[in-house]
C-alpha positions as CSV (number, residue, x, y, z in Angstrom):
1,M,57.6,14.0,24.2
2,E,56.3,14.5,27.9
3,E,59.3,14.9,30.1
4,E,59.3,12.5,33.3
5,K,58.3,13.4,36.3
6,V,60.4,13.4,39.5
7,V,59.1,12.0,42.7
8,H,60.6,14.5,45.8
9,D,60.5,12.3,49.0
10,M,59.3,14.4,52.3
11,T,57.9,13.3,55.4
12,I,54.9,15.4,57.4
13,R,53.7,15.1,60.8
14,P,50.3,13.2,61.3
15,E,48.3,16.0,62.8
16,Y,49.2,17.9,59.3
17,Y,49.4,14.3,57.2
18,D,45.7,14.1,58.0
19,L,44.9,17.4,56.6
20,V,46.8,17.1,53.5
21,V,44.8,13.8,52.7
22,E,41.7,15.9,53.7
23,G,42.4,18.0,51.2
24,T,42.3,21.1,53.1
25,K,45.9,21.7,53.7
26,I,47.3,22.4,50.6
27,Y,50.3,24.5,50.9
28,E,53.5,23.1,52.4
29,A,55.9,25.4,53.9
30,R,59.4,24.7,54.3
31,T,62.4,26.7,54.3
32,N,64.4,27.5,50.8
33,D,66.8,24.6,50.5
34,A,68.9,22.8,48.0
35,R,66.1,20.3,48.1
36,R,63.0,22.3,47.7
37,K,64.8,24.5,44.8
38,A,65.5,21.4,42.7
39,M,61.3,20.9,42.8
40,K,59.8,22.4,40.1
41,V,56.4,22.6,39.0
42,G,54.6,19.8,37.4
43,D,56.9,17.3,40.0
44,L,55.6,14.8,42.2
45,I,56.0,14.4,46.2
46,C,55.4,11.3,47.9
47,L,54.5,12.5,51.3
48,R,55.2,10.3,54.1
49,R,53.7,10.2,57.5
50,E,56.0,10.3,60.4
51,A,55.3,8.0,63.4
52,T,52.9,9.4,66.0
53,P,54.8,9.4,70.1
54,E,52.9,6.1,70.7
55,E,53.9,4.7,67.3
56,K,57.6,5.7,68.2
57,E,57.4,3.8,71.8
58,A,56.1,0.9,70.1
59,G,58.6,0.8,67.3
60,I,56.2,1.0,64.4
61,V,56.8,2.3,61.6
62,P,54.0,4.0,59.3
63,D,53.6,3.4,55.7
64,D,51.3,5.8,55.0
65,S,52.5,7.6,52.2
66,I,50.2,10.1,49.3
67,M,51.4,11.3,46.3
68,L,50.9,15.2,45.4
69,E,51.5,17.0,42.5
70,I,53.5,20.5,42.3
71,E,51.3,23.2,41.3
72,E,52.8,26.2,42.6
73,K,56.0,27.3,44.2
74,I,55.6,30.7,45.8
75,E,59.2,31.9,47.3
76,F,59.4,34.0,50.5
77,E,61.7,36.2,52.6
78,D,60.8,34.6,55.3
79,F,58.3,32.2,57.5
80,T,56.3,35.5,58.5
81,H,55.5,36.9,55.0
82,L,54.5,33.1,53.7
83,Y,51.8,33.0,56.5
84,D,51.0,36.8,56.2
85,S,50.4,36.1,52.0
86,L,48.3,33.0,51.9
87,P,44.9,31.9,53.7
88,K,45.8,30.0,56.7
89,R,43.1,27.4,56.2
90,D,45.0,26.5,53.5
91,T,48.5,26.4,55.1
92,G,46.6,23.7,58.2
93,F,46.7,26.8,60.7
94,E,43.2,28.5,60.2
95,G,41.8,30.5,63.4
96,R,46.1,31.0,64.6
97,E,47.7,34.0,64.0
98,T,51.0,34.4,62.2
99,D,52.9,35.2,65.0
100,E,52.1,32.1,66.9
101,I,52.8,29.4,63.9
102,V,56.1,30.8,63.7
103,Q,57.1,30.8,67.2
104,T,54.7,27.2,68.3
105,E,55.5,25.5,65.0
106,I,57.9,26.2,62.6
107,R,61.0,26.7,65.4
108,K,60.4,23.2,66.4
109,F,62.0,22.6,63.1
110,Y,63.8,25.7,61.6
111,T,66.1,27.9,63.8
112,P,65.6,31.4,63.0
113,E,69.3,31.1,61.2
114,M,68.3,28.3,59.2
115,E,65.1,30.9,58.1
116,K,67.3,33.8,57.4
117,E,69.9,31.8,55.6
118,R,67.4,30.0,53.8
119,G,64.1,32.2,53.2
120,A,60.7,30.2,53.0
121,V,59.0,28.0,50.2
122,A,55.0,27.6,50.0
123,I,54.8,24.3,47.8
124,K,51.2,24.5,46.2
125,V,49.8,20.9,45.8
126,R,47.5,18.5,44.8
127,R,46.9,14.9,45.1
128,V,47.0,12.4,42.8
129,Q,44.9,10.1,42.2
130,N,45.8,7.8,40.0
131,L,49.5,7.5,38.6
132,Q,49.5,4.1,36.7
133,K,47.9,3.7,33.4
134,K,45.2,1.1,33.3
135,L,46.4,-1.6,31.6
136,V,43.9,-3.1,28.9
137,P,43.7,-6.8,28.6
């Protein structure tokens, strides 16, 4: 009997969402908090795009989302080890140095204390093309 897949909800900034949709960003990096620890290989992530600054200002709530399947989870001591270990292109940061990524991008979301307490996790995902079974007339 096939185990039912758990669906986890996550949000992502518009510029990163576009890279996931294009298939160039295949790793999602987060702190390894309780929500991420609960995610298992084979589970699904409903990744929702956050509003752009213009949408926020206009009161628009985007409904863009993509369904992803978790292929792998790799735990790291911190984000420096994560970004030094994985291809930058696959994390959405091609051409950028690890220190710059951590200081300019990661610190927008996570404090050094959060990172030290939880560690970091890279969640490798692939887009799920069709989750529904085709109905036969």
